[in-house]
C-alpha positions as CSV (number, residue, x, y, z in Angstrom):
1,M,6.7,-55.2,13.2
2,D,8.4,-51.8,13.8
3,I,8.9,-50.3,10.3
4,H,12.3,-49.1,11.4
5,S,13.5,-52.4,12.8
6,D,15.9,-53.0,9.8
7,F,17.5,-49.6,10.4
8,K,18.0,-50.3,14.1
9,K,19.6,-53.7,13.3
10,N,22.1,-52.1,10.9
11,I,23.5,-49.3,13.0
12,S,27.1,-49.5,14.2
13,K,28.1,-51.7,17.1
14,D,29.2,-48.6,19.0
15,L,25.8,-47.0,18.6
16,Q,24.1,-50.3,19.5
17,R,25.9,-50.3,22.8
18,C,24.7,-46.8,23.4
19,V,21.1,-47.9,22.7
20,E,21.4,-50.9,25.0
21,F,22.6,-48.6,27.8
22,H,20.2,-45.8,27.2
23,G,17.1,-47.9,26.5
24,H,16.1,-46.6,23.1
25,L,17.4,-44.9,19.9
26,C,16.6,-41.2,19.6
27,P,18.1,-38.0,18.2
28,G,19.4,-36.9,21.6
29,L,21.4,-40.0,22.1
30,V,22.8,-39.6,18.6
31,Y,24.0,-36.1,19.4
32,G,26.1,-37.5,22.2
33,Y,27.3,-40.4,20.2
34,L,28.4,-38.2,17.3
35,V,30.3,-35.8,19.6
36,A,32.0,-38.7,21.4
37,K,33.1,-40.4,18.1
38,E,34.4,-37.1,16.8
39,A,36.4,-36.5,20.0
40,V,37.8,-40.0,19.7
41,N,39.1,-39.2,16.2
42,L,40.5,-35.7,17.0
43,L,42.1,-36.7,20.3
44,D,43.1,-40.3,19.5
45,L,41.2,-41.5,22.6
46,L,40.7,-44.8,24.1
47,R,37.7,-45.3,26.5
48,S,38.5,-43.7,29.8
49,H,39.1,-46.3,32.6
50,D,39.7,-43.7,35.2
51,E,39.7,-39.9,34.7
52,E,42.0,-39.7,31.6
53,I,39.2,-38.0,29.7
54,V,36.8,-35.4,31.1
55,A,33.5,-34.4,29.4
56,I,31.6,-31.3,30.3
57,S,28.0,-31.3,29.1
58,E,26.0,-28.1,29.0
59,N,22.7,-30.1,29.3
60,D,21.4,-33.1,31.0
61,S,19.7,-34.7,28.0
62,C,19.8,-38.2,26.4
63,A,23.1,-37.1,24.8
64,V,25.0,-37.6,28.0
65,D,24.5,-41.4,27.8
66,G,26.3,-41.4,24.4
67,L,29.3,-39.7,26.1
68,Q,29.3,-42.2,29.0
69,V,29.3,-45.3,26.8
70,I,31.8,-44.2,24.1
71,L,34.2,-42.1,26.2
72,G,33.8,-43.8,29.6
73,T,33.1,-40.4,31.2
74,T,30.6,-41.1,34.0
75,I,29.1,-39.3,37.0
76,G,30.4,-42.1,39.2
77,K,34.0,-41.7,38.2
78,G,33.7,-37.9,38.4
79,N,34.9,-37.3,34.9
80,L,31.5,-36.2,33.6
81,K,30.5,-32.7,34.6
82,I,27.0,-31.4,34.0
83,E,26.7,-27.6,33.7
84,N,23.1,-27.5,32.7
85,Y,22.7,-24.4,30.6
86,G,20.2,-26.1,28.3
87,K,22.7,-25.8,25.4
88,N,23.5,-28.6,22.9
89,A,27.2,-28.1,23.6
90,Y,30.0,-30.4,25.0
91,T,33.6,-29.9,25.9
92,I,35.9,-33.0,25.8
93,L,39.3,-32.8,27.4
94,S,42.3,-35.2,27.3
95,R,44.5,-35.0,30.3
96,S,47.1,-37.2,28.5
97,Y,47.5,-34.9,25.5
98,K,46.5,-31.7,27.3
99,K,44.1,-30.8,24.6
100,G,40.4,-30.2,24.4
101,Y,37.6,-29.3,22.0
102,R,34.2,-27.8,22.4
103,F,31.4,-29.0,20.2
104,S,28.2,-26.9,19.8
105,R,25.0,-26.6,17.7
106,E,24.9,-23.1,16.3
107,K,22.0,-23.3,13.9
108,F,18.4,-24.6,13.8
109,Y,18.0,-28.2,12.9
110,E,16.8,-28.6,9.3
111,Y,15.7,-32.0,8.1
112,K,17.6,-33.0,4.9
113,G,16.3,-36.5,4.4
114,D,14.2,-37.9,1.6
115,K,10.9,-37.7,3.5
116,K,10.6,-34.0,4.0
117,E,6.9,-33.8,3.5
118,E,6.2,-36.5,6.1
119,F,8.7,-35.0,8.5
120,H,7.3,-31.5,8.3
121,Q,3.7,-32.7,8.6
122,I,4.5,-34.5,11.8
123,D,6.6,-31.6,13.0
124,E,3.6,-29.3,12.7
125,A,1.4,-31.9,14.4
126,I,3.8,-32.1,17.3
127,S,3.9,-28.2,17.5
128,D,0.1,-28.0,17.7
129,G,-0.4,-31.0,20.0
130,T,-2.2,-33.3,17.6
131,A,0.6,-35.8,17.0
132,T,0.0,-39.4,18.0
133,E,2.6,-41.5,19.8
134,D,3.2,-43.3,16.5
135,D,3.8,-40.0,14.8
136,K,6.4,-39.0,17.5
137,K,8.2,-42.4,17.0
138,I,8.4,-41.8,13.3
139,H,9.6,-38.3,13.8
140,R,12.3,-39.4,16.1
141,M,13.5,-42.1,13.7
142,L,13.5,-39.8,10.7
143,K,15.6,-37.3,12.6
144,T,17.9,-40.0,13.9
145,K,18.5,-41.4,10.3
146,D,19.1,-37.9,9.0
147,L,21.6,-37.0,11.7
148,L,23.6,-40.2,11.2
149,S,23.7,-39.6,7.4
150,R,25.2,-36.2,7.6
151,P,28.9,-35.1,8.0
152,F,29.8,-34.1,11.5
153,H,30.5,-30.4,10.6
154,D,26.9,-30.1,9.3
155,V,25.6,-30.9,12.7
156,F,28.1,-29.5,15.1
157,S,30.7,-26.7,15.1
158,T,34.1,-27.7,16.5
159,K,36.5,-25.4,18.3
160,E,39.8,-26.3,19.9
161,I,40.0,-24.6,23.3
162,E,42.8,-23.6,25.5
163,F,43.5,-26.6,27.7
164,F,42.8,-26.4,31.4
165,M,43.3,-29.2,34.0
166,P,40.0,-30.1,35.5
167,P,40.0,-31.1,39.2
168,Y,40.0,-34.8,40.0
169,A,37.0,-36.3,41.7
170,P,37.2,-35.3,45.4
171,L,37.8,-37.8,48.1
172,A,36.8,-37.1,51.7
173,C,36.0,-38.9,55.0
174,S,32.5,-39.3,56.2
175,E,31.0,-38.3,59.5
176,A,27.6,-39.0,61.1
177,C,25.1,-36.2,60.8
178,A,24.4,-34.7,64.3
179,K,20.6,-35.0,63.7
180,C,19.8,-38.1,61.5
181,G,23.0,-40.0,62.2
182,E,23.5,-40.9,58.6
183,M,27.1,-41.0,57.3
184,T,27.8,-38.0,55.1
185,M,30.8,-36.9,53.1
186,L,32.5,-34.3,55.3
187,T,33.0,-31.8,52.6
188,K,29.2,-31.7,52.0
189,M,28.3,-31.2,55.6
190,V,27.1,-27.9,57.2
191,A,28.3,-26.7,60.6
192,D,26.1,-24.7,63.0
193,K,27.3,-21.9,65.2
194,N,28.3,-24.5,67.8
195,G,30.4,-26.6,65.4
196,A,27.9,-29.5,65.1
197,L,27.9,-31.0,61.7
198,F,24.7,-31.7,59.7
199,C,23.9,-33.2,56.3
200,V,22.4,-30.7,53.9
201,P,18.7,-31.8,54.4
202,C,19.0,-31.7,58.2
203,S,20.8,-28.3,58.1
204,K,17.8,-26.8,56.4
205,S,15.4,-28.1,59.0
206,E,17.7,-26.7,61.7
207,S,17.9,-23.2,60.3
């Protein structure tokens, strides 16, 4: 039996929904979950059915799935923007309240749980490439437990930002590519010097 199965069973229902969507429980998912829950509290949010909420993630990590589940900000609806700077930072905007917050990690992660020796031993093994898969699972779970046990301000810094209205998801007609014939969103097509329209892959082969 997984030694952490009891912990997984006792996490909140919201986090369980995130795990079901994402596929597993990990620190990255928890980062997104924590940000989303804090945004809900600060902005009095309900899950976004359309584009009432906009999330801007400065990475494309596991955290993004926590935002999608809790906030309803998704790639498909166009209210999840990925600006991949490799930073553990997220901006959440409410169109209804015309307010927004940016949440960011500004300090190195320091484990504060009750198994510091075990955590640091595995941490070193991961760094030198000797950690087993079981070691890595234990490391992820220890970090996950630790993150969930800490106050939000101990994990993320929060700054209210000057509100800006993000553009809505664009809508456009589709046209057939002049080369492959596949229907392509008109705003994504490339015209040659004669005005023929190509999808991006075909435009590269034509150039």
